[in-house]
N, C-alpha and C positions, 0 to 999 in steps of 0.2 A: 504494500500500500504506500510505502514511502516513495516509491518510484512514481506512482500516480500523483501524489502530492507535489513532487518535484516538477512534474509536467504542468501542473496548474500554476506554479509560481514563475516558470520561465518558458518562453516560447522562442522558437527560431523561425526564420522566414520559410524554411522548407517543410515545416510541420503543419502548415495550413491554419495555424492559430494566431499568427502575428497580427491579423487584421482586427482582432478583438479590442485592442487598445484604442482603436479609432472609433469604436461604437459609442453612442450615447447610452445612458442608463436604460432608457426605454427600449432602444434597439436590442441591447443585450438581454434585457428581461424578456422581451417578446420572443427572441430566438431561443432562450432557455426554456420558456414555456412550451414552445413547439417541439424541442428536443425531448422534454419529459413526456409529452404526449406520445411521441413516436416510440420511445422506449417502453412506455406502459402498454402500448399496443401489442408488443411481443411478436411482431411480424418480421423483425430484422434478423439478419445473420449475426453471428458472434463478432466478426471483424467490424461490421458497420455499427453494431451496438457499442463496441469499445471505442471506436472513433468518435461517435456521438457523445459517449460518456466523458471522454477526455475534453472535448469541446465544451460540454456542459460545465465541467469543473472550472475551466478557464473563464467562461461566461459568469458563473456564480462568483468567482473571485473578483472579477471586474465590477460586477454589481455591488459587491460588498465594499470595494474601494470607493465607489461613488457614494454609497450611503454613509460610510465613515467620514468622508469629506464633508458631506452635508451636515452630519451631526456635529462635527468639529466647528463648522461655520456658525451653526446655531448656538453652540456652547460659548464660542467667542463673543457672539452678539449679546448673549445674556450677561456675560462678565463685564461687558463695556457699559451696561446700563447702570 
């Protein structure tokens, strides 16, 4: 599992995941929802499921980063008052 976590933290241009950094929160969230739906459908082969799982991990981490930044901005705003 450590290897999967490592993949979620770092991407390289040749792994097909480097574009995630350019997505807005909403784009990443919507794609993650679509991936979860596909995986829950159970109609995919193992390789495709694993590819989608890896992308989902990266998308989830990206969304978390966006939310952490929003929370930090709100916290800073409260402290300024």
